[in-house]
GUKELO-164944 format. One record per residue: residue in three letters; x, y, z of N, C-alpha, C, O in turn. Coordinates in steps of 0.02 Angstrom, whole numbers, plus 50000, padded with zeros to 5 digits. Layout:
alaXYZXYZXYZXYZ;...
END
This chain:
unk500424994050000500005000050000500445006250000500915006750040;unk500285010949955500695017049951500595021250014500055021350044;unk501135024850032501105029150091500645035050079500655037950025;unk500235036750129499775042350123500175048850119500685049550153;unk499945053650078500315059950071500425063550137499985063450181;unk501015066650145501145070350207500825077250203500515079050153;unk500905081150257500565087550264500765092350208500345096050183;unk501395092350188501625096850136501295095250069501065099750034;unk501265088850053500945086649990500205088449991499935090749940;unk499875087350048499155088850053499035096350042498575098250006;unk499445100550073499355107750067499455110049994499055113849968;unk499985107649962500105109449892499535106849848499335110149801;unk499295100849864498735098049826498115102349831497765103449781;unk497965104949891497385109249900497485115949863497005118649836;unk498095118449862498225124749825498075123649750497765127849719;unk498305117949723498185116449652497435115149639497175117249588;unk497115111749686496395110449679496005117049680495525117949642;unk496195121649725495865128149728495955131949662495485135249639;unk496545131349633496655134749568496225131849514495995135449469;unk496095125249516495655122149466494935124349476494565125249428;unk494735125349539494055127749552493925134549522493365136149501;unk494455138749519494365145349490494215145049415493995149949386;unk494335139249385494205138449313493485136249299493235137149244;unk493155133349350492485130449338491935134149375491355133849354;unk492095137549430491585141249468491545148349442492055151649435;unk490935150849426490875157649400491145162849448491065162149509;unk491455167949422491705173349464491125177849487490665179249448;unk491155179849549490635184149576490875187749638491375185849668;unk490525193149656490755197049713490175200749746489695202849713;unk490225201549812489785205949849490135212749857490745213049860;unk489745218049861490025224549880490205224249954489905220449992;unk490695228249973490925228150042490975235150071491135239950036;unk490845235650137490935241950173491315240450237491325234750260;unk491635245550265492025244550326491555244450386491165249050397;unk491605239050426491195238350486491595240750547492095237750565;unk491365246150577491725249050634491735244450694492215244450733;unk491195240550704491145236350764491685230950766491955229550819;unk491835227950708492335222650707492985224850673493455220950667;unk493005231150652493605234050620493825230050559494425228850549;unk493335227950519493485224250458492975226050405492445228750419;unk493155224550343492665225350289492145219750294492325213950305;unk491515221550284490975216650285490585217150220490555222550189;unk490275211650200489905211650137489245215250145488965215550199;unk488995217950090488335221250088487815216150066487865213550011;unk487315214750109486805209750090486455211550025486315217450012;unk486325206449984485955207549922486355210749866486065212649815;unk487005211449876487405215049825487805210349780488225212649742;unk487665203849784488055199149744487945200449669487375201549647;unk488485200249632488435201049560489025197349528489565196749557;unk488915194949468489445191449433489935196549404489745202049384;unk490565194649402491085198949375491495195049323491425188949317;unk491895198549288492315195349237493025197849244493235202549210;unk493405194649289494095196549302494565191849264494365186449241;unk495185194049257495685189749226495785183449268495795183749329;unk495855177749235495965171449271496675171049299497105175049282;unk496775166149342497425165349373497905161849325497715157049292;unk498505164149322499035160749284499385155849331499305156249391;unk499785151449303500175146849344500655150649389500785148549446;unk500905156249365501355160349406500975163349465501255163749520;unk500345165449455499945168149510499855162849564499885164349624;unk499735156649543499645151249591500295150149630500275149349691;unk500855150049595501505149049629501645154949676501925153949730;unk501445160949656501565166849697501165166749762501345169949811;unk500615162949762500195162549822500565159049879500395160049937;unk501055154949863501425151349915501815156249960501715156250020;unk502275160349932502605165149976502125170350005502225172450062;unk501615172249967501135177149993500755174250053500615177850101;unk500595167850050500245164650105500675164450168500425165650223;unk501315162950159501775162650217501865169650246501855170550307;unk501965174550203502055181450226501415183950262501455187350312;unk500835182050235500205184250265500085181550335499685184350372;unk500415176250353500355173450420500995174950461501165171150506;unk501325180350443501955182050476501925182350551502345179450585;unk501425185950578501375186750651501255179950684501545178550737;unk500835175850654500695169250682501315164850678501455161050725;unk501675165150624502285161150617502815163150668503155158850696;unk502875169650680503335172050732503135169250800503555167150839;unk502475169250813502225166350876502425159050882502645156850935;unk502335155250829502495148150830503245147050844503425142750884;unk503665151050812504385150350824504575152050896504925148150928;unk504335157750921504525159850988504205155551042504505154151093;unk503585153451030503255148951077503605142151078503715139251131;unk503765139651018504125133251015504805133651048505005129051084;unk505165139051035505815140051068505755140251143506165137251179;unk505245143851168505135144351240505015137451271505305135951324;unk504605133351239504465126751269505065122051265505145117851309;unk505475122751214506085118751212506555120851268506875116551299;unk506605127351282507015129751338506765126651403507155123951442;unk506115127151414505825124351477505935116851480506075114051533;unk505865113551423505975106251421506695104551440506815099751476;unk507165108451415507875107051429508065108551501508565105951526;unk507675112651535507805113651607507595107551647507785106851705;unk507195103151617506955097151652506315098351690506035093751719;unk506065104551690505465106251730504845102751703504435100251742;unk504775102551636504175099451608504165091951622503655089151640;unk504745088751614504775081551627504645080051700504275075351717;unk504935084051744504805083151816504065084051831503775080151869;unk503765089151801503055090451813502615084751790502145082851824;unk502775082051731502375076551704502455070351747501965066951762;unk503075068851767503205062951809502855063651876502545058951901;unk502915069651905502595070951970501845070051965501545066852008;unk501535072951913500805072451906500585065251895500105063051925;unk500935061651851500745054751837500845050251897500455045451907;unk501355051651938501465047651999500935049152052500695044652086;unk500755055552058500265057652107499585054552092499215052652138;unk499415054052028498755051552008498805044651976498385042851935;unk499305040851996499385034151969498755030051986498525029852042;unk498495026651935497875022951943497265027151927496705024451924;unk497365033651917496805038151900496955041651834496875047651827;unk497165037651785497365040451721496805044251687496925049451656;unk496195041751692495625045151662495525052051692495325056751658;unk495665052551757495595059051791496085064151761495915069951752;unk496695061851747497185066251717496945068651649497025074551632;unk496665064151609496405066051544495855071351550495835076051511;unk495425070451599494885075351609495165082051629494945087251605;unk495665082051674495985088351696496305091851637496205097851626;unk496705088151598497035091051539496515093551489496585099051463;unk496015089551476495495091551429495135097851451494985102251411;unk494985098251516494635104151543495065110451536494815115851521;unk495725109751547496175115451540496185118051469496155124051457;unk496235113551421496265115651351495585118151327495545122851288;unk495055115051351494385117551333494285124551359493975128751326;unk494535125951420494485132651448494865137651405494635143251394;unk495455135551381495835139851335495435141351272495455146951246;unk495085136251246494665137251187494085141951201493925146151160;unk493775141251260493215145551279493435152851284493095157351260;unk494015153951317494225160751332494535164451273494405170351264;unk494945160851233495295164551180495425160351117495895161551080;unk494995155351106495045151551044495715148151035495985148050980;unk495975145251088496625141851087496665136851030496235132551023;unk497185137450989497325132650935498065132150921498385127250938;unk498335137250890499035137150869499515136150927500055133350920;unk499305138550986499735137951045499855130651064500345129051099;unk499415126151042499485119051059500075116051021500355111051043;unk500265118950965500795116150923501425114950963501715109450962;unk501645120150999502275119551036502235114851095502735112051117;unk501615113851121501535109451180501445102151161501435097851205;unk501385100651097501225093851075501725088651100501505083451124;unk502385089751094502855084551119502765082951193502815077151213;unk502625088051234502525086951306501885082951317501875078351358;unk501355084551280500725081051289500785073751267500485069351298;unk501155072551214501265065651192501645061751246501475056051260;unk502155064951275502535061651328502085060051388502135054651417;unk501655064851406501195063651462500745057751449500665053451492;unk500455057351389500005051851374500375045151371500095040051391;unk500985045151347501375038951347501525036651418501545030651432;unk501625041451463501715039751534501095036451563501135032151607;unk500515038551536499885035851560499685029351525499215025951546;unk500055027651471499895021551434499415022751376499075018251354;unk499395029051352498945030851297499355033051236499915035451243;unk499065032151177499435033551116499395040951096499075045051130;unk499735042651042499785049551019499115052550999498995058451008;unk498685048450970498025050950950497635053551010497285058651005;unk497695050151066497355052451127497635059251149497265063651171;unk498295060051143498605066351163498325072151124498195077551152;unk498225071251059497975076751017497225077851030497005083551033;unk496855072451038496135073151050495985076751115495535080851119;unk496375075051167496235077951233496475085151238496245088851282;unk496935087151196497195094051198496885098351143496455102551156;unk497105097251082496865101251025496115100251016495755105151006;unk495885094051019495165092751011494755096251064494235099251048;unk494965095951127494595099251181494595106851172494095110151185;unk495155109551148495195116851136494695118951083494375124151089;unk494625114851030494155116550977493435116151003493025120450987;unk493285111051042492615110451071492465116551114491915119351111;unk492955118651155492865124651196492725130751153492285134751169;unk493115131551099493025137351055492365137251018492045142451009;unk492145131350997491535130750957490905132050997490415134650971;unk490915130251061490305130951102490375136551153489945137151198;unk490895140551147491035145851195490525151551192490275153251138;unk490355154451250489945160551249490355166951242490075172351234;unk491035166251246491455172351247492075171851203492515176051209;unk492115166951158492695166451114492755172951073492315174351032;unk493275176951084493315183551051493375183150975493185187850941;unk493635177550949493725176850877493135173450843493095173250781;unk492665170950882492105167350855491445170750871491195174850832;unk491165169150929490505171650947490485179150954489995182350935;unk491005182250982491005189450991490995193150925490615197850916;unk491415190950878491415193950811490745193050777490465197850750;unk490475186950780489835185550747489265189550778488845192250742;unk489255190050844488725193850877488775201350862488265204750856;unk489385203850857489465210950839489165212250770488805217150760;unk489335207950722489075208950654488315208150654487965211750617;unk488055203550695487335202250698486975207350741486355207050748;unk487335212050771487055217350814486685214250874486135216450891;unk486995209250904486735206050964487135208351025487735209551018;unk486825208851083487185210951144487725205851162487645199851153;unk488285208351188488825204051212488565199351266488205201551311;unk488745192951261488555187751308487815185751304487585181851345;unk487455188451256486765186251248486755178851228487165176651188;unk486295175151257486265167951245486795163951279486895158051263;unk487165167151327487725163651360487495157651400487845152551401;unk486925158051433486685152451473486565146251431486765140751450;unk486235147151374486105141551330486765138651304486855132551301;unk487235143051284487875140751258488265136751311488575131751294;unk488235138851373488595135351426488315128251436488685123451446;unk487655127651435487345121051442487575116351387487775110651400;unk487545118751324487755114651268488505113251270488725107851252;unk488895118151294489615117151302489765111351348490175107051331;unk489435111051406489565105651453489355098951424489685093851435;unk488805098851386488585092551355489095090351303489285084451301;unk489305094951260489775093251206490455091051235490735086151212;unk490705094851284491345093051314491305086351350491765082251345;unk490745085151385490655078751419490665072951369490975067851381;unk490305073851314490295068651262490995067651233491205061951222;unk491355073151221492025072551193492495068651239492865064451215;unk492475070051303492915066651350492715059351359493145055051365;unk492075057851358491845050851363492115046851304492365041351312;unk492055049751244492305046251184493065045551186493325040251168;unk493405050751209494145050451212494375045251262494825041251247;unk494095045251321494295040551374494115033351353494495028651365;unk493535032551322493345025851299493835023251248494045017451252;unk494035027451200494535025351151495195023851185495525018851170;unk495405028251231496055027351265496095020751301496605017351299;unk495555018851335495555012551372495565006451327495815001151346;unk495285007151267495265001451221495925000851182496054995551152;unk496335006051182496945005951142497555007951185497945012351167;unk497615004651242498175006251286498835003751257498854998951218;unk499365007051276500045005051256500455004151319500235006051374;unk501045001351312501485000451370501695007351396501915011651358;unk501625008251461501785014751491502535016151485502955011851497;unk502685022351467503385024451461503635026451530503335030751563;unk504185023451551504475025051616505105029251606505415029151553;unk505285032951658505885037151656506425034051701506265030751751;unk507045035251683507605032851725507685036951788508045035051834;unk507345042651789507425047351845506755048751877506525054451877;unk506445043551904505795044451936505875048352001506345047152039;unk505415052952013505445056952074504735058552097504285059452057;unk504645058752163503985060252190503925067552211503405069752234;unk504465071252203504455078352222504715082652164505065080252120;unk504535088952167504765093752117505325097952148505275100052205;unk505855099052109506395103452134506145110652137505655112452105;unk506485114652177506295121652184506315125252117505875129252102;unk506835123852077506885127052011506295125251967506025129551932;unk506095118851969505525116751927504875119951950504465121951909;unk504795120552015504195123852042504165131052018503635133451998;unk504725134552020504755141551998504595142051924504195146351903;unk504905137851884504805138151811504085136451792503785139851751;unk503805131251822503115129251806502625134551832502105135751801;unk502785137751888502355143151913502375149051866501865152251854;unk502965150551839503025155951791502635154451727502335158851697;unk502625148051708502245145951649501505147051661501145149651618;unk501265145051719500555146051735500375153451738499855155551714;unk500835157451768500715164651771500695167751702500295172251689;unk501115165251657501135167851589500465166751554500225171151519;unk500175160851563499525159551531498975163851562498515165951527;unk499025165051627498535169451659498575176551632498075179751618;unk499195178951624499305185651595499065185951523498785190951501;unk499175180451487498965180051417498205180951412497965184751370;unk497835177351454497105177851453496895184951470496455187751437;unk497205187951521497035194851540497185199651482496785204051467;unk497765198751452497965203251397497495202851338497325207951309;unk497275196851321496825196051264496125198551279495805201451236;unk495895197451340495215199251358495145206751374494625209651361;unk495675209751402495615216551427496065221651392495935227651395;unk496605219351360497075223951329497115223451253497505226851221;unk496705219051225496695218351153497335215451124497525217251068;unk497655210951160498275208051137498165203951073497645200851063;unk498685204251030498695200050971499295195350974499575194151027;unk499475192550916500025187650914500695190650936501085187250969;unk500825196950918501465199850935501575200451010502115199051036;unk501055202651045501105203251118501215196451151501605195751198;unk500855191351126500935184651153501635182051139501945178951182;unk501885183351079502565181151060503085184151107503535180751131;unk503015190751121503485194151165503465191251235503975190351268;unk502855189751259502775186951326503125180251333503485179051382;unk503035175851284503345169251288504095169551276504475165451302;unk504325174451237505035175351228505365177151295505895174551312;unk505045181651332505305183451399505295177451445505775176251482;unk504745173651443504695167651486505265162851471505565160051517;unk505415161751406505955157151388506625159351415507005155251440;unk506775165851410507415168451435507465167551510507965165051535;unk506935169551546506945168951620507005161651641507385159951686;unk506615157251607506625150051625507315147051614507545143051654;unk507645149051558508315146451545508815148551599509235144551619;unk508755154751621509215157151673509055153951741509515151951777;unk508415153351758508225150051821508435142751819508645139951870;unk508365139651761508545132551754509285131351745509495125651732;unk509685136651751510415136251748510675133651680511175130151677;unk510325135551626510575133951560511115138851538511525137351495;unk511095144751568511575149951549511345153451485510875151251452;unk511685158851467511505162551407511585158251344511135157951302;unk512165154951338512275150851278511805144951275511535143251222;unk511705141751332511255135851333510545137751316510195134051281;unk510325143551341509645145851326509575147451252509075145651221;unk510065150851224510035152651152510065146351109509715145951058;unk510455141451128510495135151090509825131451093509615128251044;unk509495131751151508845128551158508335132051113507915128851081;unk508385138651109507945142351064508055140350991507585139450953;unk508685139550973508845137550904508545130650889508275129550836;unk508605126150937508295119450929507535120150920507235116650879;unk507235124550959506515125550954506315128450886505825126250857;unk506705133250862506575136150796506605130650743506185130350697;unk507105126350749507195121050700506585116250700506345114250647;unk506355114550760505795109850765505135112850739504705109250715;unk505075119450743504445122750724504425124950651503915127350627;unk504985124150614505015126750546504485123650501504135127250466;unk504435117150502503945113850458503235115950477502825117150433;unk503095116350543502425118350565502265125350540501705126750520;unk502755129850542502655136750520502495137050445502065140850424;unk502845133050406502735132950334502035130250319501695132750273;unk501815125250355501145122450345500605127750359500115128250323;unk500705131650412500245137050428500195141950369499645143950350;unk500765143750341500775148350284500445145450223500075149050188;unk500565139150208500265135950149499505135450155499145135950105;unk499255134450216498535134450226498225141150206497685141350177;unk498585146450221498355153150201498375154050125497975157850097;unk498835150650092498895151250019498265148949983498095151449930;unk497925144050012497305141449982496795147049977496475147949925;unk496705150650032496225156250032496425161649982496005164549949;unk497085162849977497315168049931497155166249858496945170549820;unk497235159849840497075157649772496325158749758496145161149705;unk495895156849806495175157549796494975164949793494515166649755;unk495305169149833495145176349831495375179449765495015183449735;unk495975177749743496225180349679495795177949620495705181449571;unk495525171849627495095169149575494395171849577493995170449532;unk494235175849629493585179249637493005174249636492505175149602;unk493075168849675492535163849678492265162749749491765159249757;unk492595165449800492365164449869491645166749877491235163149906;unk491485172649852490815175449860490295171249822489725170549845;unk490495168349766490045163949728489875157749768489305155449769;unk490375154949802490275149049844489785150749900489325146849914;unk489885156549932489435158649986488715159449960488235157149991;unk488665162849903488005164049873487645157449857487055156649871;unk488015152749829487715146349811487525142049871487035138349868;unk487905142649926487765138649985487155141050024486755137050048;unk487075147650029486575150350074485925152650041485415153250076;unk485925153849976485315156149943484735151349950484175153649961;unk484835144649943484265140049947483935139550016483385136850022;unk484255142150069484005141150137483345144650148482965142650192;unk483185149950109482565153750120481945149650104481395151650122;unk482025144150070481445140050049481325134050096480885129950084;unk481715133650151481665127950197481295129850261481285135650279;unk480985124850296480695126150362481235128850410481825127850400;unk481005132450462481475136050506481995131450537482595132950533;unk481785125950567482265121450601482755118450550483355117950563;unk482495116550492482915113650440483405118950414483985117450399;unk483175125150410483615130650388484195131550437484755132650416;unk484055131050501484585131850552485115126450544485715127850544;unk484885120150536485365114650528485735115350461486335114050458;unk485385117450409485705118450344486225123950347486745123550314;unk486085129250386486585134450396487225131650427487775133250405;unk487125127450477487705124350510488105120150461488715120550459;unk487765116050422488105111750373488455116050321489025114450301;unk488125121250297488425125650247489045129150275489555129850241;unk488995131450338489575134550369490145129650376490735131450369;unk489985123350390490495118150396490855117150330491475116850328;unk490485116650275490795115650209491185121850188491725121250160;unk490925127750203491265133950184491925134650221492385137950196;unk491975131650279492585132350319493185128750288493755129950307;unk493055124250242493615120750209494025125650167494635125750174;unk493715129850124494125134750087494245141150126494675145150106;unk493885142350182493985148450222494175146350292493755146250337;unk494815144550304495015141650368495035146450427495115144250483;unk494955152950415494915157850469494195158650490493795161350452;unk494015156350550493305156650568493085163750587492495165350582;unk493545168050609493365175050621493225178450554492745182250548;unk493645177050505493525179750438492885177150408492535180650372;unk492725170750423492105167850397491495171250427490985172050393;unk491535173250491490985176750522490835183350487490255184950474;unk491365187050471491285193450437491025192450366490655196650340;unk491225186950334490995185450267490255183550264489885185750220;unk490045179450312489385176350306488825179650347488255179650325;unk488985182450405488465185250447488055190750413487445190750419;unk488375195450377487965200650344487475197850292486965200950278;unk487625191950265487175188750217486635184850253486055184950233;unk486825181350306486365176850340485875180450387485325178050397;unk486085186050415485645189550462485005192050427484455190750452;unk485045195550369484425197350335484015191350313483395191450315;unk484365185950294484015179850275483645176850335483075174650329;unk483975176850393483665174350454483045178450472482525175650490;unk483095185050467482515189350481481945187750433481355187850453;unk482105186350371481605185150321481215178650334480605178450325;unk481565173450356481235166950365481005165750437480745160450453;unk481095170750481480865170150550481325166350596481105163850647;unk481955165950578482465162550620482825167850660483035172950633;unk482905166750726483215171850767483955172750749484285168050726;unk484205178750759484905180150744485365176150789485915174250769;unk485145174850850485555170950896485665163850870486215161150874;unk485135160850843485195154150815485645154250754486025149550742;unk485615159650715486045160450657486785160350679487205157350646;unk486935163850734487615164050760487815157150787488385154850777;unk487355153850820487495147050845487665142350788488135138350792;unk487285142750733487415138350675488105139650647488455135050626;unk488305146050646488995147750623489515144650670489985141450647;unk489435145750735489915143050783489995135450776490545132950767;unk489435132050781489455124750781489735121950715490115117150715;unk489545125150660489755122550595490475124050578490865119550561;unk490655130450584491325132550562491875130250609492355127050588;unk491805131850673492355130750720492465123350732493035121050737;unk491935119450738492015112150749492415108950694492795104250707;unk492355111450633492715108450576493465108950583493835105250550;unk493705113550624494425114250633494755107750660495355106850653;unk494355103450689494615097050715494815092350658495235087950668;unk494525093250600494575087950549494795090350481495035086250441;unk494725096750464494875098950396495635099550384495985102250427;unk495885097050328496605097350314496835104350294497445105450288;unk496375109050285496575115950270496705119950333496885125850328;unk496605116950391496775120250454497515119350468497735113850484;unk497905124650460498625124150467498845121750536499325117950542;unk498485123850589498675121850656498615114250665499055111050692;unk498055111450640497965104150644498515100550607498815095850633;unk498655102650545499155099150505499855099850535500265095250530;unk499985105550566500635106450599500705101750659501235098850669;unk500175101150697500185096650755500275089350733500665085650763;unk499915087450680499985080550654500695079350629500965073850638;unk500995084450598501675083750573502165082650631502605078350627;unk502085086550684502525085850742502425078950776502905075850798;unk501795076850778501635070350809501785064350764501725058650785;unk501995065750701502145060450653501545055950640501595049850638;unk500965059250631500345055750614500125058150546500075064250536;unk499975053650499499735056050435498995057650440498645055150484;unk498765061650394498075064150398497565058550392497035058750424;unk497715053450352497245047850344497125044450411496545042950428;unk497655043350449497585040150515497165044450561496745041950597;unk497285051050559496905055650602496165055550582495725055350626;unk496025055850517495335056050494494955049750515494385050150538;unk495275043950506494955037650525494805037350600494315034250621;unk495215040650639495125040750712494585045650732494175044150776;unk494575051650701494185057150729493505058050699493095061550729;unk493345055050641492725056850608492105054950648491605058550646;unk492135049450685491555047550726491455052450784490885054050802;unk492005054950812491965059950865491605066150838491145068850870;unk491825068450779491535074450749490805073450732490395077950740;unk490625067450708489935065950691489485066650753488935069450749;unk489715064050810489325064550872489235071850892488685073850912;unk489765075850886489725082950904489235086550859488865090950882;unk489225084850794488745088050749488025086050764487565090050756;unk487925079850786487255077750806487035081850867486465084250869;unk487475082650916487315086750975487155093850953486695096950979;unk487555096450906487445103350882486765104050848486405108850859;unk486605099150806485965099450770485375099350818484895103150810;unk485405094950867484875094550917484815101050955484265103450968;unk485385103950974485375110151012485085115950970484755120350997;unk485195115950904484905121050861484145120350859483785125350861;unk483905114250854483185113050854482875115450920482345118650921;unk483205113850976482975116051042482975123651046482505126651072;unk483505126751020483555134051021482985137250981482705142251003;unk482825134350923482265136950884481605136150922481195140750924;unk481515130350953480905129050991480835133751051480285136051067;unk481395135151085481375139451144481375146951127481255151151170;unk481505148351064481515155451044482135159051069482095164851087;unk482715155551070483335158551095483515164651051484025167851064;
END
């Protein structure tokens, strides 16, 4: 059997496939105006019209590769500096000590550790749409799961998967629900109670499925030559600084409007301090950073190539045509069916539009007037966007963060898809039921 294509081949394949789509899908465009609430351009409802622009040349397609990487510059810098920081902390021995200490303390309660880890990552997803930050933590999470007797797939499901579930069902994800509610002119935190209930149901289902799989596919536990039941003072200081850094990160994003650059600077400082506290010295700390940069290079390129797909579709002027074709038929369906169809359409649209905040700005101005027309509440419209678009980040190969994590974990996409599709199917069933309930309750 031939080896399944790796992440790089898949990304290049999608770029070429996107370029072929520009040859068969009619060009079209919505008019756009600047939206002050979200500080982005938003489409004007009802303004779709066909256009006749020059087609893409082979050179234009090739040019999208460097343009895609450059367009994700801030995120790529974050990945490099975050990865370097975690390699520094790893070389101090603090992470290994912490993992050994935790696994020894909760020996015999492995499922409890999975729930704790899953809850932490889900909280990150709820608060700030945690995704790319998981890339640098992947080696540590894999080591933790191997200590517990679980395979690499479990490590990704309990971390990245939980973060996506948190982001998809969050009442306060700033890149998801907040953006969508602003465009839909809904009050901040409106519908939060309903979202929290569904969040707990979805996260509970996710953890049950993850733990059930983990128990059925146990591996031999990885042991260390340096087992210890206590943490050294240096490790306690470094791990405490790590926890403090994440607390500051959440505060900065929620209250100070932090972006990738501020987060990058924060973790760069953490790496320097951790290296000095861990007695790596200036040279040792810098060498650890270099190792981290080296390990993150492929992940950074994958992130950039994922962006190239969107660039090809935008240059080909077909994104708006796809949106128009997906959502126009919804006005002829019953209300509950329209809500579920919105979710499904948002899920499919997320394949060529991997930025879910960008997808909110693209689709909400079109769907809100449509929702008003068919008697569907704007809140349900936002829910359908959240559940459809963000959940897909767990499984779509155009999500650069997912593909980068799989590359680091040495898992090919076929193996991941075969593992995760049933999990995603269950989450979509929960989402569909919750949309029907929301329509019935008049959320």
